[in-house]
C-alpha positions as CSV (number, residue, x, y, z in Angstrom):
1,M,80.0,74.6,98.1
2,Q,79.5,72.0,100.9
3,T,81.8,69.2,102.0
4,K,81.4,66.6,104.7
5,F,84.5,66.6,106.9
6,N,84.5,62.8,107.5
7,N,88.3,62.5,107.8
8,A,89.2,65.9,109.0
9,I,90.7,66.9,112.4
10,V,90.8,70.5,113.4
11,L,94.2,71.8,114.5
12,T,93.9,74.8,116.7
13,G,95.3,76.5,119.8
14,G,95.8,80.0,121.1
15,I,98.1,82.7,119.9
16,G,101.6,81.7,121.1
17,S,100.7,78.1,122.0
18,G,102.7,76.6,119.1
19,K,100.0,75.6,116.7
20,S,102.0,76.7,113.7
21,T,105.0,74.7,114.8
22,A,102.7,71.6,115.2
23,S,101.3,72.2,111.7
24,R,104.9,72.2,110.3
25,I,105.6,69.0,112.1
26,L,102.5,67.3,110.8
27,K,103.4,68.3,107.2
28,S,107.0,67.0,107.7
29,L,105.4,63.6,108.8
30,G,103.5,63.4,105.5
31,Y,100.1,64.6,106.6
32,D,98.0,67.0,104.6
33,V,97.2,70.2,106.3
34,I,94.7,72.8,105.0
35,D,96.3,76.0,106.4
36,L,93.9,78.9,107.0
37,D,96.8,81.2,107.7
38,I,98.2,80.7,104.3
39,I,94.8,80.9,102.7
40,S,94.0,84.1,104.6
41,H,97.3,85.7,103.6
42,N,96.5,85.0,100.0
43,K,93.0,86.4,100.3
44,L,94.2,89.4,102.1
45,E,96.4,90.5,99.2
46,S,93.7,89.7,96.6
47,S,91.2,91.8,98.6
48,I,93.5,94.8,98.9
49,D,91.1,97.3,97.2
50,E,88.2,96.4,99.6
51,I,90.5,96.5,102.6
52,I,91.9,99.9,101.7
53,K,88.3,101.2,101.3
54,H,87.7,100.4,105.0
55,F,91.1,100.8,106.6
56,G,92.8,103.5,104.4
57,K,96.1,103.6,102.5
58,E,98.1,104.0,105.7
59,I,98.1,100.3,106.2
60,L,100.2,99.9,103.0
61,I,104.0,99.6,102.7
62,E,105.3,99.5,99.1
63,N,101.7,98.8,97.8
64,K,101.3,95.8,100.0
65,I,99.3,95.4,103.2
66,D,101.4,95.8,106.3
67,R,99.9,92.9,108.4
68,K,101.3,94.3,111.6
69,K,99.6,97.7,111.1
70,L,96.4,96.0,110.2
71,A,96.6,93.7,113.2
72,D,97.2,96.7,115.5
73,I,94.0,98.2,114.2
74,V,91.7,95.2,114.4
75,F,93.0,93.9,117.7
76,S,92.2,97.3,119.3
77,D,88.7,97.7,117.7
78,K,86.3,94.8,117.6
79,N,84.1,96.5,115.0
80,K,87.0,96.8,112.6
81,L,87.9,93.2,113.3
82,S,84.4,92.2,112.3
83,I,84.7,94.2,109.1
84,L,87.9,92.4,108.2
85,E,86.4,89.0,109.0
86,N,83.3,89.8,106.8
87,I,85.6,90.5,103.9
88,L,87.9,87.5,104.3
89,H,85.9,84.7,105.8
90,P,83.6,83.9,102.9
91,Q,86.6,83.6,100.6
92,I,88.5,81.5,103.1
93,R,85.6,79.2,103.7
94,F,85.2,78.6,99.9
95,E,88.9,77.6,99.6
96,V,88.8,75.4,102.6
97,Y,85.8,73.5,101.2
98,R,87.5,73.2,97.8
99,Q,90.7,71.7,99.3
100,A,88.7,69.5,101.7
101,K,86.7,68.0,98.9
102,I,89.9,66.8,97.3
103,L,91.4,65.4,100.5
104,E,88.2,63.6,101.5
105,S,88.4,61.6,98.3
106,Y,91.7,60.0,99.6
107,N,89.8,58.6,102.6
108,K,92.6,59.2,105.1
109,I,93.2,61.5,108.1
110,Y,94.1,65.1,107.3
111,F,94.1,68.3,109.3
112,I,92.5,71.7,109.0
113,D,94.6,74.4,110.7
114,I,92.0,76.9,112.1
115,P,93.6,79.3,114.5
116,I,90.3,80.7,115.9
117,F,88.1,77.6,115.5
118,F,86.4,78.0,118.8
119,E,85.9,81.7,118.3
120,I,84.2,81.1,114.9
121,R,82.0,78.4,116.4
122,E,81.0,80.5,119.4
123,K,80.1,83.5,117.2
124,Q,78.0,81.3,114.9
125,I,76.1,79.8,117.9
126,K,75.3,83.4,119.2
127,E,74.1,84.5,115.7
128,K,72.2,81.2,115.3
129,K,74.0,80.4,112.1
130,K,75.0,77.0,110.8
131,N,78.4,75.8,111.9
132,T,80.8,76.6,109.0
133,Y,83.3,73.9,109.9
134,D,81.2,71.0,111.2
135,I,84.1,68.8,112.4
136,D,83.8,66.5,115.4
137,K,87.5,65.9,116.2
138,I,89.5,68.9,117.5
139,L,93.2,68.8,118.4
140,L,94.3,71.6,120.7
141,I,98.0,72.6,121.0
142,Y,98.1,73.9,124.6
143,A,100.4,76.2,126.5
144,P,99.4,78.1,129.6
145,K,98.6,81.8,129.3
146,S,101.8,83.0,131.0
147,M,103.8,81.1,128.4
148,Q,101.7,82.4,125.6
149,I,102.4,86.0,126.7
150,K,106.1,85.4,127.0
151,R,106.3,83.8,123.5
152,I,104.3,86.5,121.8
153,M,106.4,89.2,123.4
154,Q,109.6,87.6,122.1
155,R,108.3,86.6,118.7
156,N,106.5,89.8,117.8
157,N,108.6,92.2,119.8
158,L,105.6,93.4,121.8
159,S,105.1,94.8,125.2
160,Y,103.3,92.8,127.9
161,N,100.1,94.8,127.4
162,E,100.2,94.5,123.6
163,A,100.6,90.7,123.9
164,L,97.8,90.5,126.5
165,I,95.4,92.4,124.2
166,R,96.0,89.9,121.4
167,I,95.4,86.9,123.8
168,E,92.3,88.5,125.3
169,N,90.8,88.8,121.8
170,Q,90.6,85.0,121.8
171,I,88.7,82.5,124.0
172,D,90.8,81.6,127.1
173,I,93.1,78.6,126.4
174,E,91.8,76.8,129.5
175,K,88.2,77.0,128.1
176,K,89.4,75.6,124.8
177,K,91.1,72.8,126.7
178,E,87.7,71.8,128.1
179,K,86.2,71.6,124.6
180,A,89.0,69.8,122.7
181,T,88.9,66.2,121.7
182,F,92.7,65.8,121.8
183,I,95.2,67.9,123.7
184,I,98.9,68.1,123.2
185,E,100.9,70.2,125.7
186,N,103.6,72.4,124.2
187,T,105.5,73.5,127.2
188,S,108.9,72.2,126.4
189,D,111.1,72.0,123.2
190,I,110.2,71.2,119.6
191,E,111.5,67.6,119.9
192,T,109.1,66.9,122.8
193,L,106.3,68.4,120.8
194,K,107.1,66.2,117.8
195,T,107.2,63.1,120.1
196,N,103.8,64.0,121.5
197,I,102.3,64.5,118.1
198,E,103.8,61.2,116.9
199,Q,102.2,59.4,119.9
200,L,98.8,60.9,119.1
201,L,99.1,60.0,115.4
202,N,100.0,56.4,116.3
203,M,96.9,56.2,118.5
204,L,94.7,57.7,115.7
205,K,96.0,55.2,113.1
206,S,95.3,52.3,115.4
207,S,91.7,53.4,115.8
208,Y,91.0,54.6,112.3
């Protein structure tokens, strides 16, 4: 299934930068958001048998995948991270294209929330593969690395080193900043983030 992303804007960031909060704000303002986190959670549960085959039953709690246990495994072993991606990404890609095809028919701006957009694109360039999400406009929710670490430690109850490992599994936020089309800094409170998003949306609407 192929879809041209004529009206799509990628929403991305780094872990702890506030991308999920930005996604909720966009939805509250009436914008459609294809959320890869939601899709991946659904596909994770529907792929439980295959995941157990590779990661063992110890990742289960009450017959459901313990996402924290699974995250601890894949963030400390790139080979296992690759295995998980190979299981989930084709299914996620199919669902994104399915939803995007519907939203493209409305001929208005919508967002695709892709947490590791730059990481996916870089991997495909290295492997000389076609870009899965061939989208020109990229909105980055930005917070400096020190703030990312602090937020992850508080949110996930992690140590400094555990938070750092998760961040270092992604492309540095400063490099993402260089490649983004639009940048919204999220270094203050939610109301400021909402105001910044509304300003960008007004700019986009005037030029659309």
